[in-house]
C-alpha positions as CSV (number, residue, x, y, z in Angstrom):
1,M,-6.3,-7.0,-2.4
2,A,-5.7,-9.8,0.1
3,E,-4.3,-13.1,-1.0
4,A,-7.0,-15.6,-2.1
5,A,-7.7,-18.4,0.3
6,I,-10.0,-20.2,-2.0
7,E,-10.5,-19.9,-5.8
8,L,-13.2,-21.8,-7.7
9,V,-12.7,-21.7,-11.5
10,G,-15.3,-22.8,-14.1
11,I,-17.2,-25.1,-11.7
12,N,-20.1,-27.1,-13.3
13,K,-22.3,-29.6,-11.7
14,S,-25.5,-31.3,-12.9
15,F,-27.9,-33.8,-11.3
16,G,-29.5,-35.5,-14.3
17,A,-31.2,-32.7,-16.3
18,V,-30.8,-30.2,-13.5
19,R,-27.8,-27.9,-13.8
20,A,-27.0,-26.9,-10.2
21,N,-23.8,-25.0,-10.9
22,R,-23.1,-23.2,-14.2
23,D,-19.5,-22.1,-14.9
24,I,-19.0,-20.7,-11.4
25,N,-16.0,-18.5,-10.8
26,L,-15.4,-17.3,-7.2
27,E,-12.5,-15.9,-5.3
28,I,-12.6,-15.7,-1.4
29,Q,-9.9,-13.5,0.1
30,R,-7.9,-14.8,3.1
31,G,-8.9,-13.4,6.5
32,T,-12.3,-12.2,5.4
33,I,-16.0,-13.1,6.0
34,H,-17.5,-13.8,2.5
35,G,-21.2,-14.1,2.2
36,I,-23.0,-16.2,-0.5
37,V,-26.7,-15.5,-1.0
38,G,-29.3,-16.7,-3.5
39,E,-32.8,-18.1,-3.6
40,N,-33.6,-21.6,-2.5
41,G,-32.2,-23.9,-5.2
42,A,-29.8,-21.3,-6.6
43,G,-26.9,-23.8,-6.1
44,K,-25.2,-22.3,-3.0
45,S,-25.1,-25.4,-0.9
46,T,-24.1,-27.6,-3.9
47,L,-21.2,-25.3,-4.6
48,M,-20.0,-25.4,-1.0
49,S,-20.5,-29.2,-0.9
50,I,-18.1,-29.5,-3.9
51,L,-15.6,-27.4,-2.0
52,Y,-16.0,-29.7,1.0
53,G,-15.8,-32.9,-1.0
54,F,-19.4,-34.2,-0.7
55,Y,-19.8,-33.8,-4.4
56,Q,-17.3,-33.7,-7.3
57,A,-17.7,-31.1,-10.0
58,D,-18.3,-32.3,-13.5
59,S,-15.7,-29.8,-14.6
60,G,-13.6,-26.9,-13.2
61,E,-10.8,-26.4,-10.7
62,I,-10.5,-25.7,-7.0
63,R,-7.4,-23.8,-5.8
64,V,-6.5,-23.5,-2.1
65,G,-3.9,-20.9,-1.2
66,G,-3.2,-20.4,-4.9
67,K,-2.4,-24.0,-5.6
68,P,-4.7,-26.6,-7.4
69,A,-6.3,-29.0,-5.0
70,V,-8.0,-32.3,-5.6
71,I,-10.9,-32.6,-3.2
72,K,-12.9,-35.9,-3.6
73,T,-13.9,-36.5,0.0
74,P,-14.5,-34.4,3.2
75,N,-11.2,-35.9,4.4
76,D,-9.4,-34.2,1.5
77,A,-11.1,-30.9,2.4
78,I,-10.1,-31.3,6.0
79,A,-6.5,-32.1,5.0
80,A,-6.6,-28.9,2.9
81,G,-7.6,-26.9,6.0
82,I,-11.4,-26.5,5.1
83,G,-14.1,-27.2,7.6
84,M,-17.9,-27.0,7.3
85,V,-20.8,-26.5,9.7
86,H,-23.9,-27.8,8.0
87,Q,-27.4,-26.4,8.3
88,H,-28.5,-29.6,10.0
89,F,-25.8,-30.6,12.4
90,M,-23.7,-33.7,11.9
91,L,-23.6,-34.8,15.6
92,V,-24.2,-38.1,17.4
93,Q,-26.9,-37.1,19.8
94,N,-26.1,-39.7,22.6
95,F,-22.3,-38.9,22.5
96,S,-20.6,-36.3,24.6
97,V,-19.2,-33.1,23.3
98,I,-15.6,-34.3,23.4
99,E,-16.5,-37.7,21.8
100,N,-18.2,-35.8,18.9
101,I,-15.2,-33.6,18.5
102,I,-12.6,-36.4,18.2
103,L,-14.9,-38.7,16.2
104,G,-13.0,-39.7,13.1
105,A,-9.8,-37.9,14.3
106,E,-8.9,-40.0,17.3
107,G,-5.2,-40.2,16.4
108,E,-4.3,-42.7,19.1
109,A,-4.7,-46.4,19.5
110,L,-6.2,-45.9,22.9
111,L,-9.4,-43.8,23.1
112,K,-8.6,-42.7,26.6
113,T,-5.3,-41.1,25.4
114,S,-7.1,-39.4,22.5
115,I,-9.7,-37.9,24.8
116,A,-7.0,-36.6,27.2
117,K,-5.1,-34.9,24.4
118,A,-8.3,-33.5,22.9
119,R,-9.5,-32.1,26.3
120,S,-6.4,-29.9,26.6
121,E,-6.7,-28.7,23.0
122,L,-10.4,-28.0,23.6
123,V,-9.6,-25.8,26.6
124,R,-7.3,-23.8,24.4
125,L,-9.7,-23.4,21.6
126,E,-12.6,-22.4,23.9
127,K,-10.5,-19.7,25.5
128,E,-9.0,-18.4,22.3
129,Y,-12.3,-18.1,20.4
130,G,-15.0,-17.7,23.1
131,L,-16.5,-21.1,22.4
132,E,-17.2,-22.3,25.9
133,V,-19.1,-25.6,26.2
134,D,-19.1,-28.4,28.7
135,P,-16.9,-31.1,27.1
136,D,-18.7,-33.9,29.0
137,A,-22.3,-32.8,28.2
138,L,-24.4,-35.0,26.0
139,I,-25.3,-33.4,22.7
140,E,-29.0,-34.3,23.1
141,E,-29.0,-32.2,26.3
142,L,-27.6,-29.0,24.7
143,P,-29.6,-26.2,23.1
144,V,-29.0,-25.7,19.4
145,G,-26.8,-22.7,19.9
146,L,-24.3,-24.8,21.9
147,Q,-24.6,-27.7,19.5
148,Q,-23.5,-25.3,16.8
149,R,-20.4,-24.3,18.8
150,V,-19.5,-28.0,19.0
151,E,-19.6,-28.1,15.2
152,I,-17.3,-25.1,15.0
153,L,-15.0,-26.6,17.6
154,K,-14.9,-29.9,15.5
155,A,-13.6,-27.9,12.5
156,L,-11.1,-25.9,14.5
157,Y,-9.8,-29.1,16.2
158,R,-9.0,-30.4,12.7
159,S,-7.0,-27.2,12.1
160,A,-9.4,-25.6,9.7
161,D,-8.3,-22.3,8.2
162,V,-11.4,-21.9,6.1
163,L,-14.7,-22.4,7.8
164,I,-18.0,-22.8,5.7
165,L,-21.2,-22.2,7.6
166,D,-24.5,-23.1,5.9
167,E,-27.5,-21.1,7.2
168,P,-25.9,-20.9,10.6
169,T,-28.7,-18.7,12.2
170,G,-31.7,-20.7,10.9
171,V,-32.2,-22.4,14.2
172,L,-30.8,-19.8,16.6
173,T,-32.5,-17.2,18.8
174,P,-31.5,-13.6,18.2
175,P,-29.2,-13.6,21.3
176,E,-27.6,-16.8,20.1
177,A,-27.1,-15.3,16.6
178,D,-25.5,-12.2,18.1
179,H,-23.1,-14.4,20.0
180,L,-22.3,-16.5,16.9
181,F,-21.4,-13.2,15.1
182,R,-19.0,-12.3,17.8
183,I,-17.3,-15.7,17.5
184,L,-17.0,-15.3,13.7
185,Q,-15.5,-11.8,14.1
186,K,-13.0,-13.3,16.6
187,L,-12.1,-16.1,14.1
188,K,-11.6,-13.5,11.4
189,D,-9.4,-11.4,13.7
190,E,-7.2,-14.5,14.3
191,G,-6.7,-14.9,10.5
192,K,-9.4,-17.5,9.7
193,T,-11.5,-17.2,6.5
194,I,-15.2,-17.6,6.9
195,V,-17.7,-18.4,4.1
196,L,-21.3,-17.6,5.2
197,I,-24.3,-19.1,3.3
198,T,-27.4,-17.3,4.4
199,H,-30.8,-16.0,3.2
200,K,-30.8,-13.2,5.8
201,L,-29.6,-10.1,4.0
202,R,-29.4,-8.0,7.2
203,E,-26.9,-10.5,8.5
204,I,-24.9,-10.2,5.3
205,M,-24.8,-6.4,5.7
206,A,-23.9,-6.7,9.4
207,I,-21.0,-9.1,9.3
208,T,-19.5,-9.8,5.9
209,D,-16.7,-8.1,4.0
210,N,-17.8,-9.3,0.6
211,V,-20.9,-10.9,-0.8
212,S,-21.5,-13.0,-3.9
213,V,-24.9,-13.6,-5.4
214,M,-26.1,-16.8,-7.1
215,R,-29.2,-17.2,-9.3
216,Q,-30.4,-20.3,-11.0
217,G,-27.0,-22.0,-10.6
218,A,-24.9,-19.1,-11.9
219,M,-22.8,-16.5,-10.1
220,V,-24.4,-13.2,-11.1
221,A,-22.4,-10.7,-9.0
222,T,-19.8,-10.1,-6.3
223,R,-19.9,-6.9,-4.2
224,E,-17.9,-5.3,-1.5
225,T,-20.6,-5.3,1.3
226,A,-20.0,-1.7,2.3
227,R,-20.8,-0.6,-1.3
228,T,-24.1,-2.4,-1.8
229,T,-27.6,-2.4,-0.2
230,V,-30.2,-4.9,0.9
231,E,-32.4,-3.8,-2.0
232,E,-29.7,-4.3,-4.6
233,L,-28.8,-7.8,-3.3
234,A,-32.5,-8.8,-3.2
235,E,-33.0,-7.7,-6.8
236,L,-29.8,-9.6,-7.9
237,M,-31.0,-12.7,-6.1
238,V,-34.5,-12.8,-7.6
239,G,-33.9,-11.1,-10.9
240,R,-36.6,-8.4,-10.2
241,R,-37.4,-5.8,-7.6
242,V,-38.5,-7.3,-4.3
243,L,-40.9,-5.7,-1.9
244,L,-39.0,-5.9,1.4
245,R,-41.9,-4.6,3.5
246,V,-45.4,-6.2,3.8
247,D,-48.0,-4.3,1.9
248,K,-51.4,-4.8,3.5
249,D,-54.7,-3.1,4.1
250,E,-56.2,-2.5,7.5
251,A,-57.6,-5.7,9.1
252,K,-61.3,-6.2,9.4
253,P,-61.7,-8.7,12.3
254,G,-64.9,-10.7,12.5
255,A,-66.1,-13.4,14.9
256,V,-63.8,-15.2,17.3
257,K,-62.6,-18.4,15.6
258,L,-60.0,-19.6,18.1
259,Q,-60.3,-19.0,21.8
260,V,-57.8,-20.1,24.4
261,K,-58.7,-19.9,28.2
262,N,-56.3,-20.4,31.1
263,L,-54.2,-23.0,29.2
264,T,-51.4,-24.6,31.2
265,V,-49.0,-27.0,29.5
266,K,-46.0,-29.0,30.8
267,D,-43.1,-30.4,28.8
268,S,-41.8,-34.0,29.0
269,R,-39.8,-33.2,32.1
270,G,-42.8,-32.0,33.9
271,V,-41.8,-28.3,33.8
272,T,-44.6,-25.8,33.2
273,M,-43.9,-24.2,29.8
274,V,-47.3,-22.5,29.3
275,D,-48.7,-20.9,32.4
276,D,-52.4,-19.9,32.5
277,V,-52.5,-18.4,29.0
278,S,-55.6,-16.8,27.6
279,F,-56.2,-15.1,24.2
280,D,-58.4,-15.3,21.1
281,V,-58.0,-14.9,17.4
282,R,-60.7,-13.5,15.2
283,G,-61.4,-14.3,11.6
284,G,-59.8,-11.6,9.4
285,E,-56.8,-11.0,11.6
286,I,-53.2,-12.2,12.2
287,V,-52.2,-12.5,15.8
288,G,-48.5,-12.8,16.3
289,I,-46.8,-14.3,19.3
290,A,-43.3,-12.9,19.9
291,G,-40.8,-14.2,22.3
292,V,-37.3,-15.7,22.6
293,A,-37.4,-19.4,21.7
294,G,-38.0,-21.6,24.7
295,N,-40.6,-19.4,26.5
296,G,-43.5,-21.7,25.8
297,Q,-44.5,-20.8,22.2
298,S,-43.8,-24.2,20.9
299,E,-45.7,-26.0,23.6
300,L,-48.6,-23.6,23.2
301,I,-49.2,-24.4,19.5
302,E,-48.6,-28.1,20.0
303,A,-51.3,-28.2,22.6
304,I,-53.8,-26.2,20.5
305,S,-53.1,-28.4,17.4
306,G,-53.5,-31.7,19.4
307,I,-49.9,-32.8,19.4
308,R,-49.3,-32.2,23.1
309,R,-51.7,-32.8,26.0
310,A,-52.4,-29.7,28.2
311,V,-52.6,-29.9,32.0
312,S,-55.6,-27.6,32.3
313,G,-57.5,-24.9,30.5
314,S,-59.7,-25.0,27.4
315,V,-59.6,-24.2,23.7
316,E,-62.6,-23.6,21.4
317,L,-62.5,-23.8,17.6
318,D,-65.5,-21.9,16.1
319,G,-67.2,-22.0,19.5
320,K,-66.9,-25.8,19.9
321,P,-64.4,-27.3,22.4
322,I,-61.1,-29.1,21.6
323,D,-60.3,-31.8,24.1
324,V,-56.8,-30.4,24.8
325,T,-56.5,-32.1,28.3
326,G,-57.6,-35.4,27.0
327,F,-57.3,-36.9,23.5
328,A,-57.4,-34.2,21.0
329,D,-56.8,-35.7,17.5
330,P,-54.9,-33.6,15.0
331,G,-56.7,-35.4,12.2
332,E,-60.1,-34.5,13.6
333,L,-58.9,-30.9,14.0
334,R,-57.9,-30.8,10.4
335,D,-61.4,-32.0,9.4
336,R,-62.8,-29.1,11.6
337,G,-60.8,-26.5,9.7
338,L,-57.6,-26.1,11.8
339,A,-54.4,-26.3,9.8
340,H,-50.9,-26.3,11.4
341,V,-47.6,-25.5,9.9
342,P,-45.1,-26.8,12.5
343,E,-41.9,-25.1,13.5
344,D,-39.8,-28.2,12.8
345,R,-40.6,-29.2,9.3
346,H,-38.1,-32.2,9.4
347,H,-39.4,-33.9,12.5
348,V,-43.1,-33.0,12.4
349,G,-44.0,-31.5,9.0
350,L,-42.5,-34.0,6.5
351,V,-41.4,-37.6,5.9
352,L,-38.1,-36.9,4.1
353,A,-37.9,-40.3,2.6
354,F,-41.3,-39.8,0.8
355,E,-41.7,-38.2,-2.6
356,E,-42.8,-34.6,-2.9
357,N,-46.3,-35.6,-4.1
358,E,-46.7,-37.9,-1.1
359,N,-45.8,-35.2,1.4
360,S,-48.1,-32.7,-0.4
361,I,-51.1,-34.7,0.8
362,L,-49.8,-36.0,4.1
363,G,-52.5,-35.9,6.8
364,Y,-55.1,-35.2,4.1
365,H,-54.7,-38.5,2.2
366,D,-58.1,-39.7,3.2
367,K,-59.9,-36.8,1.5
368,P,-62.2,-37.9,-1.3
369,Q,-60.3,-36.0,-4.0
370,Y,-57.2,-38.2,-3.4
371,L,-59.1,-41.5,-3.4
372,N,-60.3,-43.9,-5.9
373,G,-62.6,-46.1,-3.9
374,P,-60.5,-47.6,-1.0
375,F,-57.3,-46.8,-2.9
376,L,-55.2,-43.7,-3.4
377,N,-55.8,-42.0,-6.7
378,I,-52.2,-41.6,-7.9
379,E,-53.1,-39.6,-11.0
380,A,-55.1,-37.1,-8.9
381,I,-52.3,-36.9,-6.3
382,Q,-49.7,-36.2,-9.0
383,K,-51.9,-33.5,-10.6
384,D,-52.6,-31.9,-7.3
385,A,-48.8,-31.9,-6.5
386,E,-48.0,-30.3,-9.9
387,E,-50.5,-27.5,-9.3
388,K,-49.1,-26.8,-5.9
389,I,-45.5,-26.8,-7.3
390,A,-46.5,-24.2,-9.9
391,K,-48.5,-22.1,-7.5
392,Y,-45.9,-22.0,-4.8
393,D,-42.8,-22.0,-7.1
394,I,-41.4,-25.2,-5.5
395,R,-38.0,-26.1,-7.0
396,P,-37.1,-28.5,-8.6
397,G,-40.6,-28.9,-10.1
398,N,-40.5,-32.7,-9.9
399,P,-43.3,-34.2,-7.7
400,R,-41.6,-37.6,-7.9
401,L,-38.4,-36.4,-6.3
402,R,-37.6,-37.5,-2.7
403,T,-38.4,-34.6,-0.3
404,A,-34.9,-35.0,1.3
405,N,-33.4,-33.8,-2.0
406,F,-35.2,-30.4,-1.8
407,S,-33.5,-27.4,-0.2
408,G,-34.8,-26.3,3.2
409,G,-36.8,-23.4,1.8
410,N,-38.5,-25.5,-0.8
411,Q,-39.3,-28.1,1.9
412,Q,-41.0,-25.3,3.8
413,K,-43.0,-24.4,0.7
414,I,-44.2,-28.0,0.4
415,V,-45.6,-27.8,4.0
416,L,-47.1,-24.4,3.5
417,A,-48.8,-25.4,0.2
418,R,-50.2,-28.5,1.8
419,E,-51.8,-26.7,4.7
420,M,-52.9,-23.4,3.0
421,E,-54.5,-25.1,0.0
422,Q,-56.9,-27.0,2.2
423,D,-58.7,-23.7,2.8
424,P,-58.7,-23.9,6.6
425,G,-60.7,-21.5,8.8
426,V,-57.8,-21.3,11.3
427,L,-54.1,-21.5,10.4
428,I,-51.5,-21.9,13.1
429,V,-48.1,-21.3,11.5
430,G,-44.8,-21.6,13.3
431,Q,-41.6,-20.0,11.9
432,P,-43.1,-19.6,8.4
433,T,-40.0,-18.3,6.7
434,R,-37.2,-20.2,8.6
435,G,-34.5,-21.0,6.1
436,V,-36.4,-19.3,3.3
437,D,-34.9,-16.9,0.7
438,V,-36.0,-13.3,0.3
439,G,-38.2,-13.9,-2.8
440,A,-40.0,-16.8,-1.1
441,I,-40.4,-14.7,2.1
442,E,-42.2,-12.1,0.0
443,F,-44.5,-14.8,-1.5
444,I,-45.3,-16.4,1.9
445,H,-46.1,-13.1,3.5
446,K,-48.5,-12.2,0.7
447,R,-50.2,-15.6,1.0
448,L,-50.7,-15.1,4.8
449,I,-52.1,-11.6,4.2
450,A,-54.4,-13.0,1.5
451,M,-55.7,-15.7,4.0
452,R,-56.4,-12.9,6.5
453,D,-58.2,-10.9,3.9
454,Q,-60.4,-13.9,3.1
455,G,-61.6,-13.9,6.7
456,K,-59.3,-16.7,8.0
457,A,-57.9,-16.5,11.5
458,V,-54.1,-16.8,11.6
459,L,-52.0,-17.4,14.7
460,L,-48.3,-16.7,13.9
461,I,-45.3,-17.7,15.9
462,S,-41.9,-16.4,14.9
463,V,-38.6,-15.5,16.5
464,E,-38.1,-12.9,13.7
465,L,-39.3,-9.6,15.2
466,D,-39.4,-7.9,11.8
467,E,-41.8,-10.7,10.6
468,I,-44.0,-10.4,13.7
469,R,-44.2,-6.6,13.4
470,S,-44.8,-6.6,9.6
471,L,-47.6,-9.3,9.5
472,S,-49.4,-9.0,12.8
473,D,-52.5,-7.0,13.5
474,R,-52.1,-7.8,17.2
475,I,-48.9,-8.9,19.0
476,L,-48.8,-11.0,22.1
477,V,-45.5,-11.3,23.9
478,M,-44.6,-14.5,25.8
479,F,-42.0,-14.7,28.6
480,A,-41.5,-17.6,30.9
481,G,-44.7,-19.3,29.7
482,R,-47.0,-16.3,30.3
483,I,-48.5,-13.6,28.1
484,V,-46.7,-10.5,29.5
485,G,-48.1,-7.9,27.1
486,E,-50.3,-7.2,24.1
487,R,-49.3,-4.5,21.5
488,G,-50.6,-3.2,18.2
489,E,-48.9,-3.5,14.8
490,D,-47.2,-0.1,15.5
491,A,-45.2,-1.6,18.4
492,T,-41.5,-0.8,18.2
493,E,-38.7,-3.4,18.2
494,G,-37.3,-1.9,21.3
495,E,-40.6,-2.1,23.1
496,L,-41.2,-5.7,22.2
497,G,-37.6,-6.6,23.0
498,L,-38.0,-5.3,26.6
499,L,-41.1,-7.4,27.0
500,M,-39.4,-10.5,25.5
501,A,-36.7,-10.1,28.1
502,G,-39.2,-9.9,30.9
503,I,-38.6,-6.2,31.6
504,E,-41.6,-4.0,32.4
505,R,-43.6,-7.1,33.1
506,Q,-45.6,-5.4,35.8
507,E,-46.4,-2.4,33.6
508,A,-47.3,-4.7,30.7
509,A,-49.8,-6.6,32.9
510,E,-51.6,-3.4,34.1
């Protein structure tokens, strides 16, 4: 057995009546990658936030390198050699990479001297760990994969020996995730200790040495990864057997409900992101769009749902046009039966400062069932929110709680419940299970299949190939803004991967 880098002994933490952590005992061995898994709201992030000093435990002890440690603030954690990369990055968007890295750790009276010293240290860290990034680039100009590298560099610059990563691949493309894993392996080889919080059990199996499972605030098991299975971990997480494949009957497509013809869309820089795209979606089928993020999928669904104006082309909803090149109104489209679950729940799907019950009707607040004359019917809104919470197992089950205080997966359920429960004829759903645990993934997939079986048309966008292949009746592949191929539900991962990379483009077009 390796020496313990971190020991948590008898950790308890409550928020009011909610017990987030219950008598947690955890040992993390030095120089290993240790996974922590559990459903949304199981207490994983709370536990790591205690270790990093964001919260203080109500009782229990933290030991670092075998010695008791008092960690009341992140500065205490950093001093103890602990760094953390959060699910939502803690970076100043209009600062450069190097300015973000030294922020709070300048160390010199003159900023110019601090930057010069940091630059040489940054070069060393980049070479040693394969974390290349332009130190003078602005954060807002970097893709999320490089922003994550900056967060890792911040921790290493502060001499972290233990690195906590909270849902690190939730915003990454598959190639970016693969590169992250190579970086983590390199860090481990150099003697660093990695704690990986993730919902993705395949990632746990691929990269960790040990894995601990939390359920309802308690630590229920720790396993050597090589001696467990995805099925066992899923059952430990949820407390019951979980169906890891999508069980569905053959689709029975009906009339065309959404038709896209020769659609072209540009981004804010004037770059063509959707290039002459045409397809349709029928009632009673799920059409999945596969592709590496950044190939036009986001701009496509934004144009269809009225968020972004198209340059040319047409879209019809139930045979009637949507003014996609003019002034399509998302509210009017909702009234016409088109619901949209956006890819970015924080910036587009929710107002985090609002209570759960307020977000549960957002965009539909002018519906008669939520009104009492010209005023909102608070009692009806609360009752509606409680019903959605029960039906979608949203945790905590408190409709008066600020949405910012829910975990990412439960925030996703709030958006899904709001859109699905309006009984739309067409549902556009982007990244439906991003940051969602295995039990909730099973639930969401069943709901999408149920909508299909009720005759709804579902357009699905996901960077998860397993999800696309499991749910879709037809699969369209986007590359460089164009549809480069259409495949059936029996398409292999390798076949789709080649199309996503732009290989066999000519063959796919024939």
